[in-house]
C-alpha positions as CSV (number, residue, x, y, z in Angstrom):
1,M,-15.9,88.3,14.6
2,K,-18.4,87.8,17.5
3,K,-19.5,84.5,16.0
4,L,-15.9,83.4,15.7
5,L,-15.2,84.3,19.4
6,V,-18.3,82.5,20.5
7,L,-17.3,79.4,18.6
8,L,-13.8,79.4,20.0
9,T,-15.2,79.9,23.5
10,L,-17.4,76.8,23.1
11,T,-14.9,74.5,21.4
12,L,-11.7,75.4,23.2
13,P,-12.7,73.5,26.4
14,L,-13.7,70.4,24.4
15,M,-10.3,70.6,22.5
16,L,-8.4,70.8,25.7
17,F,-10.5,67.9,27.2
18,Y,-10.1,65.5,24.3
19,G,-6.6,66.5,23.5
20,C,-5.3,65.3,26.9
21,N,-4.0,61.8,27.4
22,E,-4.5,62.1,31.2
23,P,-7.8,63.8,32.1
24,T,-7.6,65.8,35.3
25,T,-11.0,64.8,36.5
26,P,-12.4,61.3,36.9
27,I,-14.4,59.9,34.0
28,D,-17.2,57.3,34.1
29,N,-15.7,54.2,32.4
30,T,-19.1,53.1,31.4
31,V,-19.7,56.2,29.4
32,L,-16.3,55.9,27.7
33,E,-17.0,52.3,27.0
34,K,-20.3,53.1,25.3
35,Q,-18.6,55.9,23.3
36,Q,-15.9,53.6,22.1
37,L,-18.4,51.0,21.1
38,E,-20.4,53.5,19.1
39,K,-17.2,54.6,17.4
40,N,-16.2,51.0,16.6
41,D,-19.6,50.1,15.1
42,G,-18.5,51.9,11.9
43,F,-21.9,52.1,10.0
44,S,-21.7,55.9,9.4
45,G,-24.8,56.4,11.4
46,A,-26.8,53.9,9.4
47,G,-26.8,51.4,12.2
48,G,-27.9,47.8,12.3
49,N,-29.5,45.2,14.5
50,I,-28.8,41.8,16.0
51,V,-31.9,39.7,15.9
52,V,-32.1,36.9,18.5
53,A,-34.5,34.0,18.5
54,N,-35.8,33.3,22.0
55,R,-36.7,29.6,21.8
56,N,-38.6,29.3,25.0
57,S,-40.5,32.7,24.8
58,G,-41.7,32.4,21.2
59,S,-40.2,35.7,20.3
60,I,-37.4,37.6,18.7
61,S,-35.4,40.3,20.5
62,V,-33.9,43.2,18.4
63,I,-30.6,44.7,19.7
64,N,-29.3,48.0,18.3
65,T,-25.6,47.5,17.4
66,K,-24.7,51.0,18.4
67,T,-26.2,51.2,21.8
68,D,-26.3,47.4,22.5
69,E,-29.8,47.8,23.9
70,V,-32.9,45.9,23.1
71,T,-35.1,48.1,21.0
72,G,-38.0,45.7,20.5
73,T,-39.4,42.3,21.2
74,Y,-41.7,40.7,18.7
75,Q,-43.9,37.5,19.1
76,L,-44.1,35.0,16.3
77,P,-47.5,34.0,15.1
78,G,-48.7,30.4,15.3
79,A,-51.5,28.1,16.3
80,S,-49.1,26.4,18.7
81,T,-46.8,28.3,21.1
82,P,-44.0,29.3,18.7
83,E,-40.5,27.9,19.1
84,P,-38.1,30.2,17.2
85,M,-34.8,28.5,16.4
86,Y,-32.6,30.3,13.9
87,V,-32.5,33.7,12.2
88,V,-31.4,34.5,8.6
89,F,-31.3,38.0,7.2
90,V,-31.6,38.4,3.4
91,K,-30.5,41.8,2.1
92,K,-32.5,41.5,-1.1
93,G,-36.0,42.4,0.0
94,H,-34.8,43.4,3.5
95,R,-36.4,40.5,5.2
96,V,-35.6,38.5,8.4
97,F,-36.5,34.8,8.3
98,V,-37.1,32.9,11.6
99,G,-37.6,29.2,11.8
100,D,-40.5,28.1,14.0
101,R,-40.1,24.5,15.1
102,A,-43.4,24.2,16.9
103,N,-45.5,25.3,13.9
104,N,-43.5,23.8,11.1
105,Q,-43.0,27.1,9.4
106,V,-40.7,30.0,8.6
107,V,-41.9,33.4,9.7
108,V,-40.9,36.3,7.5
109,F,-40.4,39.7,9.2
110,R,-39.7,43.0,7.4
111,S,-36.4,44.3,8.7
112,S,-37.6,47.9,8.6
113,D,-40.2,47.6,11.4
114,F,-40.3,43.8,12.2
115,S,-43.9,43.5,11.2
116,V,-44.8,40.0,9.9
117,E,-45.0,39.8,6.1
118,T,-45.9,36.2,5.7
119,T,-45.4,32.6,7.0
120,I,-44.1,29.7,4.9
121,P,-45.0,26.1,5.8
122,V,-42.1,23.7,5.8
123,G,-41.4,20.2,7.2
124,Q,-41.5,19.0,10.8
125,G,-38.5,19.6,13.1
126,V,-37.3,23.0,11.8
127,F,-33.7,23.6,12.9
128,H,-30.8,25.3,11.1
129,M,-31.3,27.2,7.9
130,W,-29.3,29.4,5.5
131,A,-29.8,31.6,2.4
132,D,-27.4,32.2,-0.5
133,P,-25.8,35.7,-0.7
134,Q,-27.8,36.4,-3.9
135,G,-31.1,36.0,-2.1
136,R,-32.4,33.3,-4.3
137,Q,-32.9,30.3,-2.0
138,L,-33.4,29.5,1.7
139,W,-32.6,26.0,2.8
140,V,-34.3,24.8,6.0
141,N,-33.5,21.6,7.7
142,N,-36.3,19.5,9.2
143,D,-34.8,16.9,11.5
144,I,-38.1,15.1,12.3
145,D,-39.0,14.6,8.7
146,K,-35.3,14.1,7.8
147,T,-35.7,16.4,4.9
148,T,-34.6,19.9,3.8
149,S,-37.1,22.4,2.5
150,V,-35.9,24.7,-0.2
151,I,-37.7,28.1,-0.4
152,N,-37.6,30.3,-3.5
153,L,-37.1,33.8,-2.0
154,H,-38.9,35.5,-4.9
155,S,-42.1,33.5,-4.7
156,M,-41.8,32.7,-1.0
157,Q,-42.8,29.1,-1.9
158,V,-41.2,25.7,-1.2
159,I,-39.8,24.6,-4.5
160,A,-38.1,21.4,-3.4
161,T,-38.0,18.9,-0.5
162,V,-34.6,17.3,-0.4
163,P,-34.4,13.9,1.4
164,T,-31.4,13.2,3.6
165,P,-29.4,10.4,2.0
166,P,-31.2,7.0,2.8
167,D,-28.0,5.2,3.8
168,L,-27.3,7.9,6.5
169,V,-30.9,7.8,7.6
170,S,-30.7,4.1,8.0
171,M,-27.8,4.7,10.5
172,N,-30.0,7.2,12.5
173,G,-28.7,10.3,10.8
174,V,-30.7,13.5,10.7
175,P,-30.0,16.8,8.9
176,H,-28.7,19.5,11.3
177,D,-26.7,22.5,10.1
178,V,-26.6,24.0,6.6
179,I,-24.8,26.7,4.6
180,L,-24.7,27.7,1.0
181,S,-21.6,28.5,-1.1
182,P,-20.8,32.1,-1.9
183,D,-21.9,31.7,-5.5
184,G,-25.1,30.0,-4.4
185,K,-24.4,26.9,-6.5
186,M,-23.8,24.4,-3.6
187,A,-25.4,23.6,-0.3
188,Y,-23.6,21.8,2.5
189,I,-25.7,20.0,5.2
190,T,-24.3,18.2,8.3
191,V,-26.0,14.9,9.1
192,V,-25.6,14.1,12.8
193,G,-26.5,11.3,15.1
194,V,-25.1,8.7,12.6
195,S,-24.2,5.4,14.2
196,G,-20.5,4.9,14.4
197,P,-17.5,7.2,14.8
198,S,-18.4,9.8,12.2
199,D,-21.0,12.3,11.3
200,Y,-21.1,13.6,7.7
201,V,-21.2,16.8,5.6
202,V,-23.2,16.3,2.4
203,Q,-22.8,18.5,-0.6
204,Y,-25.8,19.3,-2.8
205,S,-26.4,21.1,-6.1
206,T,-28.8,24.0,-5.6
207,K,-29.9,23.5,-9.2
208,T,-30.7,19.8,-9.2
209,F,-31.0,19.3,-5.4
210,M,-29.0,16.1,-5.8
211,E,-26.0,15.0,-3.7
212,T,-22.7,15.8,-5.3
213,G,-20.3,14.8,-2.6
214,R,-19.8,14.0,1.1
215,A,-17.2,13.8,3.8
216,A,-16.9,11.9,7.1
217,V,-16.2,14.3,10.0
218,G,-16.4,14.3,13.8
219,K,-19.5,14.0,15.9
220,D,-22.2,16.7,16.3
221,A,-21.0,18.7,13.3
222,H,-21.8,22.3,12.4
223,V,-20.5,24.2,9.4
224,S,-19.3,27.6,8.1
225,L,-17.3,29.1,5.2
226,T,-16.0,32.3,3.8
227,E,-15.8,33.6,0.2
228,R,-12.1,34.5,0.9
229,N,-10.9,30.9,0.5
230,K,-12.0,27.4,-0.7
231,Y,-12.5,25.8,2.7
232,L,-15.4,24.5,4.7
233,Y,-15.0,24.7,8.5
234,V,-16.8,22.0,10.5
235,P,-16.7,22.3,14.3
236,C,-17.5,19.0,15.9
237,Q,-18.4,19.3,19.6
238,N,-18.3,15.7,20.6
239,S,-15.0,15.1,18.9
240,D,-13.3,18.3,20.3
241,A,-12.2,19.3,16.8
242,V,-12.7,21.6,13.9
243,Y,-12.4,19.8,10.6
244,I,-11.3,21.8,7.6
245,L,-12.5,20.5,4.2
246,N,-11.8,21.6,0.7
247,R,-15.3,22.5,-0.3
248,K,-14.8,21.7,-4.0
249,N,-13.7,18.1,-3.6
250,M,-14.8,17.5,0.1
251,N,-11.4,16.2,1.1
252,V,-10.3,16.7,4.7
253,V,-7.4,19.2,4.7
254,E,-6.7,19.5,8.4
255,I,-8.2,18.8,11.8
256,L,-7.7,21.3,14.6
257,S,-8.0,20.4,18.3
258,V,-10.6,22.6,19.8
259,P,-12.6,21.5,22.9
260,G,-16.4,21.4,22.6
261,A,-16.4,23.2,19.2
262,H,-20.0,24.1,18.4
263,G,-21.2,27.5,17.2
264,I,-19.2,29.2,14.5
265,N,-18.8,32.4,12.5
266,I,-16.1,34.0,10.3
267,T,-15.2,37.7,9.9
268,T,-16.2,39.4,6.7
269,N,-12.5,39.6,5.6
270,G,-12.2,35.9,6.2
271,K,-9.1,36.3,8.4
272,A,-10.5,35.2,11.8
273,L,-12.8,32.3,12.7
274,Y,-14.7,32.1,16.0
275,T,-16.1,29.0,17.5
276,T,-17.8,28.3,20.9
277,N,-16.8,25.7,23.5
278,L,-20.4,24.9,24.3
279,P,-20.0,22.3,27.1
280,G,-17.0,24.1,28.8
281,G,-19.1,26.1,31.3
282,G,-17.7,29.4,30.1
283,T,-14.0,28.7,30.6
284,D,-12.4,29.2,27.2
285,G,-15.9,29.7,26.0
286,L,-14.7,31.4,22.7
287,F,-11.9,30.3,20.5
288,A,-10.3,32.6,17.8
289,I,-8.6,30.9,14.9
290,N,-6.4,32.4,12.2
291,T,-7.7,31.0,8.9
292,K,-4.5,31.8,7.0
293,N,-2.4,29.2,8.9
294,N,-5.3,27.4,10.7
295,S,-3.9,28.1,14.2
296,V,-5.7,29.0,17.4
297,I,-4.9,32.7,18.1
298,G,-6.3,32.7,21.6
299,T,-9.3,32.0,23.8
300,S,-11.7,34.1,26.0
301,N,-13.8,33.1,29.0
302,T,-17.5,33.9,28.9
303,P,-19.4,35.1,32.0
304,Y,-22.2,32.5,31.5
305,A,-22.3,28.9,30.6
306,V,-23.5,27.3,27.3
307,P,-21.9,29.8,24.9
308,H,-23.9,28.8,21.8
309,N,-24.2,30.8,18.6
310,I,-22.2,33.7,17.3
311,A,-23.1,36.8,15.2
312,L,-20.6,39.4,14.0
313,T,-21.1,43.0,12.7
314,P,-20.1,43.4,9.1
315,N,-17.1,45.5,10.0
316,S,-15.9,42.6,12.2
317,K,-15.5,44.8,15.3
318,K,-18.2,43.3,17.5
319,L,-19.2,39.8,18.4
320,Y,-22.5,38.8,19.9
321,L,-23.0,35.4,21.7
322,T,-26.1,33.7,22.8
323,H,-26.1,31.7,26.1
324,S,-28.7,29.0,25.7
325,G,-30.7,27.0,28.2
326,G,-34.3,26.9,29.4
327,T,-34.0,29.7,31.9
328,S,-31.2,31.6,30.3
329,D,-31.8,35.2,29.1
330,K,-28.4,36.5,28.2
331,V,-26.5,37.6,25.1
332,T,-23.0,38.8,25.7
333,V,-21.0,41.3,23.6
334,Y,-17.3,41.3,22.8
335,K,-14.9,43.7,21.1
336,I,-12.7,42.3,18.3
337,S,-10.4,43.9,15.7
338,N,-7.9,43.0,13.0
339,H,-5.1,44.0,15.4
340,N,-6.6,42.1,18.3
341,P,-8.9,39.3,17.1
342,V,-9.2,37.6,20.5
343,P,-12.6,38.6,21.9
344,E,-12.6,41.1,24.7
345,Y,-15.8,41.0,26.9
346,V,-17.7,44.3,27.0
347,K,-21.2,43.7,28.4
348,E,-24.3,41.5,28.8
349,I,-27.7,42.1,27.3
350,T,-30.9,40.6,28.8
351,V,-33.4,39.2,26.3
352,E,-36.1,36.6,26.7
353,L,-35.8,33.0,27.5
354,N,-33.4,30.6,25.8
355,P,-31.7,32.8,23.3
356,F,-30.7,30.5,20.5
357,G,-29.9,31.5,16.9
358,L,-29.0,35.1,16.1
359,A,-28.0,37.2,13.0
360,Y,-27.1,40.7,12.0
361,A,-29.8,42.5,10.1
362,K,-29.3,45.9,8.4
């Protein structure tokens, strides 16, 4: 009985406090905001990280998704000052891959403690890269060599060097962005800088490494997709558009008008697409698009210019955005939900210089 009385005495004030819609005493909104973010993260205490490549500092910053604080900064190894570009997390093996443009390599970190496991030499001009969901291959674009290095994620060796189509190279085209299909059978590479009105998306077989299709799209093209539908989404910054392709036959299905469309990501359930208006200076820096009817849901301003790349938590409740530039050191955080997919600004996080690519890592 005494224990019960003590328990009631301790819990009753808390029940009264949290059961009221209108607190009688002022509450620090910052504390409430943090509590709400922790609640929204939804990982049952397991947590996760956002890994940010700091291009001008030669490092990665690790952000805890529950506290939205930097928990560690790790330098890349390399003979030359490293230039980390993009980040890919591979669940199989629990590894984080970071492309290093300055040293023509991919650095492999263990996601448990971010110690360096190994480095993998690739071509010159490392830029975007992507792995299939099965953890079999990592495709790395090399825009100086005008090739793509394909890494076997079991052996950690380059198993193929895929040339950019010669006809596009002859028109000054270089490989830029890349993504692999949900089943891992196809790779899609944007070829940018092509002379004329169009850049291209080229489809490859991940078995033969041969081109199997292509589509003409807008200028400065990037690419994303979701397993929830058959489309390929191609934001084209210099054409102020998002092209939507049927990724099976590479036909253009629709073209959406979106100013400065650049970085892109899609929620796990495939219902909402986010793209950045990179040259817009922060005004309408983020666009939210409904993938069911391919319509713009709304826009959000960003507190800093050059909104670049986007990462989402797997529960699709938080969005992280890098603001790139030589002296920039900011990642901003936004709340999203199925009920309200338009990003709501929450806070900024200071990392190191020129935050570029980023990815969620469990």
